[in-house]
DODRENVEX-794977 format. One record per residue: x, y, z negated of N, C-alpha, C in turn. Coordinates in steps of 0.1 Angstrom, whole numbers, plus 5000, padded with zeros to 4 digits. Layout:
<recs>
XYZXYZXYZ
...
</recs>
This chain:
<recs>
263560526695264260406698263660326709
262360346710261560266720261260356732
261460296744261060366756259560356759
259060446765257560446768257360336778
256160266777255860156786255560206800
255860126809255760156823254460086828
253760146837252560086843252859966851
254059956856254459846865254959726857
255359746844255959646836254859546830
255159416830254259326824254559296810
253659246802253859216788254959116786
255659126774256759036771256258896769
257158806770256858666770256158626757
256658676745256158636732254758686730
254458806735253058856734252058776743
252558746754251758656763251458526757
252458466751252358336745251358336733
251458456725250558466714249258526717
249058566730247858626734247458746727
248558826725248358956718248659076727
248159186724248459306732249859346731
250559376741251959416741252159566744
252859636736253159776738254159806749
254859696753255859706764256959806762
257359836750258459926747259759856750
260759936753262159886755263059936744
264059856739264459726745263559616740
262859636729261959536724260559596721
259459526723258159586720258059586704
257159666700257059696685256659566678
255859486684255359356677256559266675
257459246686258559166684259659226675
259759356675260659426666260259396651
258859416649258359396635258559256630
258359156640258559016636259958966637
260859056642262259016643262458896652
261858886663261958776673262458826686
262958736694263458776707262358826716
262658926724261658986732262258996746
261458936756261958946770260858966779
261059036790260059066800260358986812
259258956820259558886833260558956842
260559086842261559156849262059266840
263059236832263459326821264359436825
264659456838265559566842264659666850
264359776844263559876850264259926863
263459946873264060006885264360146883
265060206892265560346891264360436890
263360416898262260516899261360506887
261460396879260560376867261160446855
262360476854262960536843262760686843
262160736832261860876831263060956826
263561046833264761126830264261256824
264461286811263961416806264761536812
264061646812264761776816265661816805
266961816808267961836798268561976800
268862046789269562166789270862156782
271962196787273262176781273962316779
273762376767274562496764275962466761
276762446772278162396771279062486763
280262446763281262516754281362666756
281262706769281362856771280362926763
279062876764277962946757278162926742
278662816738278762786723279762886717
280862906724281862996718281463146718
280363176725279863316724278863326713
278463216707277463226696278163286684
277463386679278063456667277963376654
277163266655277063186643278263076642
278963066652280062966652281363026646
281862956637282963006629284362986636
285263076636286563056642287462966633
288362906640289362816632290262916625
290462886612291362976604292562896599
292562766601293762686597293762666582
292762696574292662686560291862566556
292362476548291662356544291062386531
289962456530289262496518287762496521
286962476510285562486512285162636515
284162656522283762786526282862846515
283562896505282862946493281963066496
282363146505281463266508280163226513
280063126522278763076527277962996517
278762936508278062846498277962916484
278163046484278063116471276663106466
276563086453275263066447274862916446
275662826453275362686452276062626440
275362546432275962476421277262416424
278262416415279562366418279562216421
278662136415278661996418278261966432
277462056438277062036452278162066462
279262116458280362146467281262026469
281061926461281961806462282061746475
280961716483281061656496281961726506
282161856503282861936513284361976510
284861916499286161956494287261926504
287061816512288161776522287761816536
286761896538286361936552286862066555
287562086566288162216569287062326570
287462446567286562556566285762576579
286462556590285762586603284762486606
284762366599283762266602282462286594
282462376584281262386576280462516579
279162496580278262606581276962556575
276062646572274762606567273662686574
272562616576271362686582270562746571
269462806575268562876565267962776555
267862646559267262546550268362486541
269562526543270662476535271262346540
270862296552271462176558272862206562
273762116559275162136563275362116578
275862216585276162196599277562216602
278162146611279562156615279662226628
280662316629281062386641282562366644
282962386656284362366659284862456670
286062496669286662586680286762506693
286762586704286762526717287962436719
289162476715290362396718290262266711
289762256699289662126692288662036699
287562096703286562016710287061956723
287762046731288361996743289361886741
290161906731291161806728290561666726
289461666718288761536715288161476728
287461566736286861516748287861466758
289061526759290061486768290561346764
290761326751291261186747290161086749
288961116746287861016748287760966763
287961066772287861026786288960936791
290060936784291260856788291160716782
290460696772290460566764289960446772
288860456780288460346788289460306798
290160396804291160366814292460306807
292760356795293860306787293560156783
292360126779291959996776292059906788
291659956799291659876811293059836816
293959936815295259916821296259856810
296059886797297059846787296459736778
295159706779294559606771294359646757
294459776754294259816740293659956740
293059996729292460126728292660166713
292560296710292860336696291960276685
290860206689290060136680289759996683
290459946694290359806698291759746698
292059656688293359596687293459486697
294459476705294559366715294659226710
295059216697295259076691294059036682
293059126681291959086672291158976678
290958966691290158866697290958766704
292058726698293058646705292458506708
291558456700290958326702289858326713
289458446718288458456728287758586728
287758666739287158796739285658776739
284858836730283458826730282858876743
281658826747280958856759280759006761
280259076750280059226752281259296756
282459266750283659326754284059296768
283859166772284159136786283259216796
282059246793281159326801281659466801
282059516789282559656789283859676797
284659566796285959576804285659576819
284659496823284259496837283759626841
282959696832282459826835283559926837
284559916829285760006830286359986844
286559866848287159836861286359896872
285059876871284159936882284260086882
284160146870284260286869285560346874
286660276872287960326877288060326892
287260246899287260246914286060326920
285360396912284160456917284460576926
283760596936283960706945282560776947
282560886955281260946958280360856965
280960776974280160686983279560566975
280360516965279860396959279360426944
279160556941278760586927277460526923
276460526932275160476929275260326925
275960246933276060106930276860086918
277960166916278760146904277960176891
277260286891276460326879275260226877
274760166888273660066886274159946879
275459906883275959786876276359816862
276959936859277259976846276059986837
274960046843273760056835273159926832
273259826841272759696838273459626827
274859646827275659586816275359646803
275159776803274859846790273459796785
272559786794271159746789271259596784
272059516790272159376786272659376771
273659466769274159466755273159516745
272459626748271459676739270259586737
269959496747268859406746269259266742
270459246737271059116734270059036725
269658916729268758836720269458776708
270758776708271458716697271758796685
271258926685271659016674271358966660
270258896658270058846644271158746639
271858676648272858586644274258636645
274458766648275758816649276558816636
277758766637278658776626279258916625
279958956614280559086614281559116626
282259006630283159016641282359046654
281158976656280358996667279759136667
279359186656278859316655279859426658
281159406653282259496656282459496671
282459386678282659386692281559456700
280359436695279159506701279359656700
279659706688279859856687280959906695
282159836696283259876704282859876718
282059786723281659776737280659896740
279759926731278860036733279560166733
280560176725281360306725282060326738
282560216744283160226758282060276768
280860216767279860266776279460406773
279460446761279160586757280160686763
281460646761282560736767282360756782
281960656789281860666803280660746807
279560726800278260776805277960916799
278360946787278061076781278861186788
280061166792280961266796281361256811
280661176819280961166833280461286841
279361336837278761446845277461406852
277261276852275961226859274861246849
273861316853272761356843271961236839
271761136849270961026845271660936835
272960916837273760836828273860896814
273961026814273961096801272661086794
271561086801270261076795270160926789
270560826796270460696792271360676780
272560736780273460726769272860786756
272160896758271560956746270560866740
269860796748268860696743269460586735
270760556738271460456731272060496717
272060626714272660676702271960616689
270660606689270060546676270460396674
270660326685271160186683272560186678
273360276684274760286679274860316664
274060406660274060446646273560336637
272560256642271960146634273060036633
273660006644274759896643275859936634
276260066635277360116627277060106612
275860146608275460136594275459986589
274959896598274959756594276359706592
277359746601278759706600279359756587
279059876583279559936571279059856559
277759816559277259746547277759606547
278059546558278559406558280059386556
280759496557282259486556282859576545
282059596534282559686524283859636517
283959506515285159456509286359466518
286159426531287259426541287759566543
286859666542287359806545288259856534
288359786523289259836513290759776515
290859686525292259626527293159736533
294359756527295359836533296559756536
297659816541298859736544299459676531
299059726520299559676507298659566501
297359576504296459486497295859376506
296059386519295459286528296159156526
295359046525295958916523296758856535
296558916547297258866559297158976570
297958956580298059046591296659046599
296058926600294758906607293758986600
293758976586292659046579292859196579
294159236580294359386581293959436595
294159356605293759396619292259416619
291559326613290059336613289659456605
290259476593289859586584290159716591
291259736597291659856604290759886616
290459776623289559796635288159836630
287659786619286359816614286359966610
287460006603287560146598287560246610
288360216620288460306631287160306640
286560186641285360186649284260256643
284060246630283060316622283260466624
284560506621284860646622284560706636
284960626646284860666660283360676664
282560586659281160596662280460726657
280760756644280160876638280760996645
282060996648282761106653282261136667
282061036676281561056689280261126689
279361076680278061136680278161276675
279061306666279161446662279761536672
280761486680281361576690280361596701
279561496705278561516715277461616711
277061616698276161706693276761856693
278061866690278661996691278662046705
278861966715278862006729277462046733
276461966729275161986734274362096726
274562086713273762176705274562296699
275862276698276662376691276962346677
276462236672276762196658276462056656
276861996645276461856641276361856626
275861746621275561736607276361616601
277361576607278061446603279461466598
279861596595281261616591281561546578
280661556569280961486556280961336557
280161276567280161136569281561086575
282061176584283361146590284461156580
284461256571285461286561285561176551
284461106549284360996539285260876543
285760866556286460756561287960766559
288660656559290060656558290660556568
291960566571292560476581294060476580
294760386587296160386587296660456600
297460556598297860636610299260596616
300060516609301360466614301160376627
301760426638301560346650302360216650
303360206642304160086641303359966635
302359996627301459896622300359856632
299759956638298759926648299259856660
300559886664301159826676301659686674
301659636661302259496659301459396666
302159296671301559186679301759046672
302259046660302458926652302458946637
302258846629302358856615303758896611
304758846618306158876615306459026617
306059076628306259226631305559306620
304359266616303659336606304359336592
304859216589305659206576306859296576
307559296588308759386589308359536588
307259566594306859706593306459746579
305859656572305459686558306759716549
307859646552309059656545309859776549
309559826561310459936567309860066568
308560076571307960206574306860246565
306660376563305460426555304260396563
303160366557301960336564301160456568
301460566562300660696564299160666563
298760616552297360596549296660736547
295760756556294960886556293760866548
293760916535292660896526291661006528
290460976532289361076534289861196543
290561156553291061256563291961366558
292761326548293861416543295161386550
295561486558296761466566297961536561
297861596549298961676544300361606543
300261486538301561406537302161376550
301361356561301961326574302561456579
301961566578302561696583303861726575
303961686563305161716555306261616558
305961486560307061386561307061306574
305961316582305861226594306461296606
306561216617306961266630305861226640
305761306651304761276661304861146667
306061086669306260956675305760846666
305460876653304960776644303360766644
302760856651301260866650300760846664
299760746665299160726679297960806681
297260786692296160876697295060896687
294660786680293560796671293860896660
295060886654295460976643295661116648
296161136660296261266666294961336667
293961266673292661326675292061376662
292161286652291561316639292261436632
293661436634294461536628294061676634
293861676647293461806654292161856649
291261766646289961806641290061866627
290961816619290961866605292061966603
293061976612294162076609294162176620
293562156632293562256642294562226653
294262266665295162246677296562316675
296562436670297862506669298762446658
298162406647298962336636299562206641
298762126649299361996653300362016664
300162116673301162136683302462186677
302362276667303562326660304262206653
303562126647304062006640304761916650
304161886661304761806671306161856676
306161996677307462056682308462046671
308062086659309062086648309561946644
308761846645309161706642309861646653
310161716664310961666675310261546681
308961556682308161436688308461426703
308761306707309061286721307761246728
306861336729305561306735305061446740
304061446749303561566755302561626745
302361756747301361826738299961766741
299061796732297761726732296961756744
296961886749296161926760296861926773
296261866783296761876797296462016802
297462086807297262226812296262236823
295962126830294962126840293562076836
293462046823292261976818291062066819
291262196817290062286816289262286829
289962276841289262266853288462146854
289062026850288361906850287161906841
287261966829286161966820285062056825
285362166832284362246837283562176848
284262106856283562036867282761916863
283261836853282561716849281461736839
281661836830280661866820279761976824
280062046836279162146841278962256831
280162316826280162406815279762546819
279862586832279562716836280762786842
280762916842281762986849282863046841
282863016828283863076819285263026822
286263106819287663066822288463076809
289563016809290463006797291862996802
292663076796294063076800294862956794
295962926800296662806796297262826782
297462956778297962976765296962946754
295662946758294662916748294562766747
295062686757294862546757295962466750
297262526750298362456744299062536734
</recs>
């Protein structure tokens, strides 16, 4: 969590004041972290040449799919009994709702998740469009446009500005653009107000950091990817804190929420927590070929009906409650949606999660059968973009494999 001290950096203000030796770690030195006090340096933004960029290796999706240990998508929503044979029955419980293709175990018995290439590409494709969607439409699948109607928190303002800068980035101005984006991300991570954050402030901070992670993890710039990786422990820590501070609110559904505003907050919390864990898992899949967070993702629930998420007033929300099914997805069980729902009723967040748990082919077939008036999940030209931006290698894939 702490960056190594730089020989050029001076001690933080608190250590100087107390006349104590400063470890000069970032974002806070160990002494200030232990005492839970604000930590600031005379020049707290490290210059480009001061930041150590690790040598990174990325066995991208082409290599991952050649790995014999990666399980193919079978379309069956059952625990992988063959691999878990000999395991006591009570230990199978955490995996009951996880698709077969998501479960694997290593030699130490640690649960590892794997995923077929089409499902991974679908998720990455959606992630890369969400910052621009938020910029142009004022909303994202986990950021409700009416949640901060009384005033947008400063972290989200900075993230929005970063999206605007990123949208205009060219080869010629990329260094300047990334420098500004990096500064804004660092300011968020080093915010001195963290001890006084309310649950709403914490939610806004996590949403902002997710936007920065979308931009930096999957852009293709190796420096930004390295810095984003360093932010993952902070994202995980904030997410766990939000979970513990909003346990009651997370139970609110369209039937039990006392008001539209309380439901918006509850649904935003659910989606943001799920997105935080899911993003970390997807990136681990891309980088390492597996992740260990499938059961943590599966433990979450959310409302999939777009007519509720798209409401802009309490009146619209009340009318939706009286007219439409909410499509409550309990612990990522999408069976009732596939049986009774239509593609036009589910927005991006629900589609991405459905693809992960039901598979690309199943969702595409459902979209066609339900007469959904929307495009298929994968852009037929997306594979070329993904290869260029994630530097996946020379593997090729036919369009029939993508849609």
